[in-house]
C-alpha positions as CSV (number, residue, x, y, z in Angstrom):
1,X,0.1,0.1,-0.3
2,X,1.1,3.3,-0.6
3,X,0.5,5.4,2.5
4,X,0.5,9.3,2.9
5,X,1.2,10.9,6.7
6,X,0.3,14.4,6.8
7,X,1.8,15.8,9.5
8,X,3.0,19.7,10.8
9,X,1.8,22.7,12.5
10,X,-1.8,23.5,12.6
11,X,-2.8,26.3,10.3
12,X,0.5,25.2,7.5
13,X,-1.9,23.6,5.2
14,X,-2.6,19.6,6.1
15,X,-6.4,20.1,5.8
16,X,-5.6,21.3,1.9
17,X,-3.4,18.3,1.3
18,X,-5.3,15.8,2.8
19,X,-7.9,17.1,0.0
20,X,-5.4,17.4,-2.6
21,X,-4.6,13.0,-2.1
22,X,-8.9,12.5,-1.7
23,X,-9.2,14.0,-5.2
24,X,-5.7,11.7,-6.4
25,X,-7.8,8.5,-4.8
26,X,-6.5,8.0,-1.7
27,X,-8.6,6.7,1.4
28,X,-8.0,10.0,4.0
29,X,-8.6,10.0,7.9
30,X,-7.8,13.2,9.3
31,X,-6.7,13.4,13.2
32,X,-5.7,9.5,13.5
33,X,-4.0,8.3,16.5
34,X,-0.2,7.2,15.1
35,X,-1.0,3.2,17.0
36,X,-3.7,2.7,15.3
37,X,-2.0,3.3,11.9
38,X,-0.5,-0.6,11.4
39,X,-4.6,-1.7,11.8
40,X,-5.7,0.8,9.8
41,X,-3.6,-0.1,7.2
42,X,-4.5,-4.1,7.6
43,X,-8.2,-3.3,7.3
44,X,-8.0,-1.6,4.5
45,X,-5.7,-4.1,2.9
46,X,-8.3,-6.6,3.0
47,X,-10.7,-4.0,1.5
48,X,-8.5,-3.9,-2.0
49,X,-7.6,-0.1,-0.5
50,X,-4.2,0.8,-2.5
51,X,-3.3,4.3,-1.4
52,X,-4.5,5.7,2.2
53,X,-3.8,9.0,3.5
54,X,-3.2,9.7,7.3
55,X,-3.0,13.7,8.9
56,X,-1.4,13.1,12.6
57,X,-0.8,16.3,14.3
58,X,-0.2,17.9,17.6
59,X,-4.0,16.4,18.6
60,X,-2.7,12.9,18.9
61,X,-0.7,13.7,21.9
62,X,1.9,11.1,23.6
63,X,1.4,8.9,20.3
64,X,3.0,11.3,18.4
65,X,6.1,9.5,20.3
66,X,5.2,6.3,18.9
67,X,5.4,7.2,15.2
68,X,9.4,6.2,13.8
69,X,9.0,2.8,15.4
70,X,5.2,2.3,13.3
71,X,6.7,4.1,9.7
72,X,9.7,1.1,10.6
73,X,7.1,-1.2,11.1
74,X,4.8,-0.5,8.2
75,X,7.9,-0.3,6.1
76,X,9.0,-3.8,6.8
77,X,5.8,-5.1,6.2
78,X,6.5,-3.4,2.7
79,X,4.5,-0.7,2.7
80,X,5.9,2.6,0.4
81,X,5.5,4.8,3.7
82,X,6.3,8.6,3.2
83,X,6.1,11.7,5.5
84,X,5.2,15.0,4.3
85,X,5.9,17.7,7.5
86,X,4.1,21.3,6.5
87,X,5.7,24.1,8.2
88,X,4.9,27.9,8.7
89,X,6.7,31.2,10.7
90,X,4.4,32.1,13.6
91,X,3.8,35.1,12.5
92,X,2.0,33.7,9.2
93,X,0.6,31.0,11.4
94,X,-1.2,33.7,13.6
95,X,-2.8,35.5,10.6
96,X,-4.1,32.8,9.6
97,X,-5.7,32.3,13.0
98,X,-6.8,35.6,12.9
99,X,-8.5,35.6,9.7
100,X,-10.0,32.8,9.9
101,X,-10.8,33.5,13.3
102,X,-10.4,29.6,14.1
103,X,-9.6,28.3,17.6
104,X,-5.7,26.9,17.5
105,X,-6.1,23.1,19.0
106,X,-3.8,24.0,22.3
107,X,-5.5,27.3,22.8
108,X,-7.3,27.6,26.1
109,X,-9.5,30.7,26.1
110,X,-11.3,32.0,22.5
111,X,-9.8,34.9,22.5
112,X,-6.2,33.3,21.2
113,X,-8.3,33.1,17.9
114,X,-7.8,36.7,17.4
115,X,-4.9,37.9,20.1
116,X,-1.4,37.9,18.5
117,X,0.6,37.2,21.6
118,X,0.3,35.4,24.9
119,X,-1.4,31.9,24.6
120,X,-2.3,31.6,21.0
121,X,1.7,32.0,20.1
122,X,2.6,30.1,23.1
123,X,0.4,27.4,21.6
124,X,2.3,27.7,18.3
125,X,5.6,27.4,20.1
126,X,4.1,24.3,22.5
127,X,3.1,22.4,19.4
128,X,6.4,23.1,17.7
129,X,8.0,21.3,20.5
130,X,5.5,18.4,21.0
131,X,6.1,17.9,16.9
132,X,9.9,18.0,17.1
133,X,10.1,14.5,17.5
134,X,8.7,13.9,14.0
135,X,10.1,17.3,12.0
136,X,13.0,15.1,10.5
137,X,10.9,12.1,9.0
138,X,10.1,13.0,5.8
139,X,9.8,16.1,3.6
140,X,8.8,19.4,4.3
141,X,7.7,22.2,3.3
142,X,7.2,26.2,4.7
143,X,4.0,27.3,3.4
144,X,4.3,30.6,4.9
145,X,4.7,32.3,1.0
146,X,2.7,29.7,-1.0
147,X,-0.5,30.3,-2.5
148,X,-2.8,27.1,-1.8
149,X,-2.8,26.9,-5.8
150,X,1.5,26.3,-5.7
151,X,0.7,24.0,-2.5
152,X,-1.5,21.6,-3.9
153,X,1.0,21.4,-7.1
154,X,3.9,21.0,-4.7
155,X,2.3,18.3,-2.9
156,X,1.2,16.3,-5.7
157,X,4.3,16.4,-7.1
158,X,6.1,14.7,-4.0
159,X,3.2,11.6,-4.2
160,X,3.7,11.4,-7.8
161,X,7.9,11.7,-7.6
162,X,9.4,8.0,-8.1
163,X,11.3,8.4,-4.8
164,X,14.2,5.6,-4.8
165,X,17.2,6.6,-2.1
166,X,17.7,10.8,-1.0
167,X,15.7,13.2,-3.9
168,X,18.0,16.4,-3.7
169,X,15.1,20.0,-3.9
170,X,16.9,22.6,-5.5
171,X,14.6,25.2,-4.6
172,X,15.4,29.5,-5.1
173,X,13.5,32.0,-2.8
174,X,14.0,35.8,-2.4
175,X,16.0,36.9,1.1
176,X,13.2,40.0,1.4
177,X,11.1,37.5,1.6
178,X,12.7,35.5,4.4
179,X,14.9,31.7,4.3
180,X,12.5,29.2,3.9
181,X,12.4,26.7,7.2
182,X,12.3,23.7,5.0
183,X,15.9,24.7,3.8
184,X,18.7,22.3,4.7
185,X,21.5,24.3,3.2
186,X,20.9,27.9,2.2
187,X,23.1,29.7,-0.5
188,X,23.2,33.6,-0.9
189,X,24.0,34.8,-4.5
190,X,23.1,38.5,-4.3
191,X,26.9,39.0,-4.9
192,X,26.3,38.5,-8.3
193,X,24.5,41.0,-11.6
194,X,21.4,41.5,-11.4
195,X,19.0,41.1,-14.3
196,X,16.6,43.7,-12.4
197,X,18.5,46.2,-12.9
198,X,17.6,45.7,-17.0
199,X,14.5,47.1,-17.8
200,X,13.5,44.6,-20.6
201,X,15.0,41.6,-18.2
202,X,13.1,42.7,-15.3
203,X,9.6,41.3,-16.0
204,X,11.2,38.1,-16.9
205,X,12.5,34.6,-14.3
206,X,15.6,33.1,-14.6
207,X,13.8,30.2,-16.7
208,X,13.3,32.9,-19.6
209,X,16.4,32.6,-22.6
210,X,17.0,36.3,-22.0
211,X,18.5,36.0,-18.7
212,X,19.6,32.2,-19.1
213,X,21.5,34.6,-22.0
214,X,22.7,37.6,-19.8
215,X,23.3,35.7,-16.9
216,X,25.8,32.3,-18.6
217,X,27.9,35.3,-20.3
218,X,28.8,36.2,-16.7
219,X,32.0,34.7,-15.6
220,X,31.2,35.2,-11.9
221,X,28.1,33.7,-12.4
222,X,29.7,30.4,-13.6
223,X,32.1,30.7,-11.1
224,X,29.4,30.4,-8.3
225,X,27.6,27.6,-9.2
226,X,30.7,25.6,-9.8
227,X,32.1,26.6,-6.4
228,X,27.9,25.3,-4.9
229,X,27.9,22.3,-7.3
230,X,31.5,21.1,-6.0
231,X,30.5,21.1,-2.2
232,X,27.6,19.5,-3.5
233,X,29.7,17.1,-4.7
234,X,31.5,16.4,-1.9
235,X,28.9,15.7,0.8
236,X,26.3,14.8,-0.8
237,X,27.4,10.6,0.0
238,X,27.6,11.8,3.1
239,X,23.6,13.2,3.3
240,X,22.9,9.9,1.0
241,X,24.9,7.7,3.9
242,X,23.0,9.5,6.3
243,X,19.6,7.6,5.4
244,X,17.8,11.1,4.4
245,X,14.4,10.9,1.9
246,X,15.7,14.9,1.0
247,X,17.7,17.1,0.9
248,X,16.2,20.5,0.1
249,X,19.3,22.9,-0.9
250,X,17.8,26.7,-1.2
251,X,19.3,29.5,-3.4
252,X,18.6,33.0,-2.4
253,X,18.7,35.9,-4.4
254,X,16.8,39.3,-3.1
255,X,13.9,38.6,-5.1
256,X,13.9,35.3,-5.9
257,X,12.8,35.9,-9.5
258,X,15.8,36.2,-12.2
259,X,19.4,34.8,-10.1
260,X,18.0,31.9,-8.0
261,X,15.9,30.8,-10.2
262,X,18.4,30.2,-13.0
263,X,21.2,28.7,-10.5
264,X,18.5,26.2,-9.3
265,X,17.6,25.3,-13.1
266,X,21.3,24.9,-13.6
267,X,22.1,22.7,-10.9
268,X,18.9,20.9,-10.9
269,X,20.1,19.6,-14.7
270,X,23.9,19.4,-13.3
271,X,23.0,16.8,-10.8
272,X,20.1,14.6,-12.4
273,X,22.6,11.9,-13.0
274,X,24.1,11.9,-9.2
275,X,20.4,12.1,-7.9
276,X,16.6,11.8,-7.9
277,X,16.7,15.9,-8.7
278,X,12.8,18.5,-8.1
279,X,13.3,21.6,-8.6
280,X,10.6,24.5,-7.4
281,X,10.8,28.3,-7.8
282,X,9.2,29.6,-4.4
283,X,9.0,33.7,-5.9
284,X,7.4,32.0,-8.7
285,X,4.2,31.8,-6.8
286,X,3.7,33.7,-3.7
287,X,2.0,34.2,-0.6
288,X,-0.8,32.3,1.5
289,X,-1.8,29.0,1.2
290,X,-4.8,28.5,3.6
């Protein structure tokens, strides 16, 4: 059975993720205590289901600690188990709870729904602490600056991707919008010449040929790409030996539109023969996932 476990902080988009998987033909269950996962998989197997998606979060309480060994057991029985951890900045979460006027699961009073300080923030931080044991179990997505449409697309890529061994993720971003929470490695390319200052290149992106030609002609750009590539070439085997499923390499420029996009695409093409590769561009589809 193909099993996708969705976890993460409240307000980060878990309900949206579950809806995407339901549309993709998964049998979906929300807020299932971890200890019941093996029984559910066995039961659904007898009913000839082949795909299962389960949302597990802080509402499961102490059973979260049981999740890592349970995942190991499911894999030993031959199930393809993937874990998706959704995250967002505390400021983003506070804004989302205020806009929707929904109560945080760990809040104590109804006032927490609209308060930007005090109990709501404390509830968010408490939830992060409770989820710390599962944060590194799978692939992380920072939804702070994503449209719902972009998150849907990224989730579909995640479940459709044929994962064997480590997947190398190149993610471009703009520093003015913050560093992605899901980044394992961050490289700053803001020191390179910026196509933004060319009025003809400004509305384009690093995937457009005029910008590609502009940056490809600059020796410093090639040198930066080679230096990042050399670092990854040297240390990628160590990350593979660490039994990671994903390694997210974030490439940042000022706005996340030109230089970081071009370099992420270039490095993605260069490493396709080394590992499974995915390339994402956060700022080409910005702002909030509900």
